[in-house]
C-alpha positions, 0 to 999 in steps of 0.5 A: 234546089238552092239559089242565091237571092238579093234580099236588098242592096249588098245582101244575098241570102240562099234560099230553097226553091222549086227546081225547073221542070225539064219536061217544060223546056222551050224549043232551043233551050236547055237545063244546066247544072251550074259548075262556076260563074263569074261577076260582070260589071253589068251585074253590079248595079243590081247588087247596089240596089240601082236602077237598071233595065234587066230582063229579070226585073219585075218591072223591066227597070230596077232590082229583082229578087229573082232566084239566081239573079244577077249573074249571066257568065256561067259554066255548066253541065247539060241536064236536059236539052231541046237544042239540037247541038246540046246533049245531057252530059255536055259541059258548056260555057256561055250566057245564062239568058235570064241573068239568073245564073247563081243557082243550082239549075238554070234554064237558058237559051242553047244559042248562047252556049258552047262546048269548051276544052274541059281540061280547063277548070270551070272557074277558069273557063268562065273567061270565055264568055267575057272573051267572046263578047270582046272578040265580036266587038273587035271584029266590029272595029275591022283591020287595026293593023299598025294603028295606035289604040287606047282602052279607057278602063282596064279592068277585066274587060278593058284588059281583054280589049288590050289583049285582043287588039294588040293581038290583031296588030295594033302598033301601040296599045295605051291603057287608061285607068285610075287604078294602077294596072301596071302589074298586068300590062305586059300580060295583056299586051299594054304598051303604056299604062296610064294611071289616071282619070280618062279626062285627065289623060285626054287633056294631055294629048298632043295631036301626034299622040292621039290614038286612031282607035278608042275603046270605052270599056268603063260604062256605068256613068256618063263621064268617060264618053266625052274623053273618048271623043276628045282623045281619038284622032281625027277620022278615028273610031270610038267604041262604046262598050261599057254598060249604060246605066242611064237610058240617055247620054249627053253627046258632044256632037260638035267634036264628033262631027268636026273630027269626022269620027265613027262611033260603034257599040252593040250587044254580042250577036252570033253567040255560039260562034264567038264562044267557039272563037274564044276557046280557039284564042285561049288555046293560042294564048294559054298564058291568059288562063293564069292571068285573068281569074284572079279571085275565086270564091265558093257560091256560099261566099257570093256576097263577099265576091260581089263586094270585092267586085265593086271595089276595083283594086291593083291585082284584082281582075275577073272574080269567079264563083265556084258552084260545083 
């Protein structure tokens, strides 16, 4: 089968590798023929050659040349299954559990997959996986009805947070990003777009302007957690969603303590359930189908797709890869 593999920083190469043995599937696992994938921020450190903990990395820390790596947001057709709820021929969306989704065939945990509305093109349906992650995180924040919310980072994940929290009743949503996202604001429920670095925005807030909830949806560096703590109102919540490239972050404990704050974070659990919830959410908000995935590259052009993803710009949101 074909697969794309990293040959070094910023460089993919297509290779031929043995196909997985359908007869050797572990209980609960499925074999998928991939149809589409999408690039997540967690894939990018490996594309750049950075050090990041990853299940497919040979030593647990760092980049890997494993075929299909790095991609986990996938859509595919079930070829073989040892999961009771997935059968050959099913079209499913979800996680490539070993982050090896840039390949013709992928073995993955069936608990990270769910069916979807097959009227959606696979390159649109890929959005259900990040949407599921955001829906699960929003559940952890509880009732936000009538509260002011700010989302630091207005890339593909941050804009989904803006939309979901507005739909859950937030009175006002502020989106903060150094990239101008004003063109996407109305489609994603953003009431105020701030084009600035997070620390500059946080430094301008009066006590009356402080949001009750701040979501940090940037990750990849240690600098945006402190502005989140600085910006949030006393007694408020901060949700750290971004990918931590560093294992240990400096933390402003004095601000956290004196403002009586709550810090939340965590990975997405109950994956099949929230993927189904994501399908229902998208059906209720169909305009998102045309707003979220802005660029689609053929798999032969995956290197250019990743190259675009590491350079955020106005008008560019989720980048999908067509593997059909």
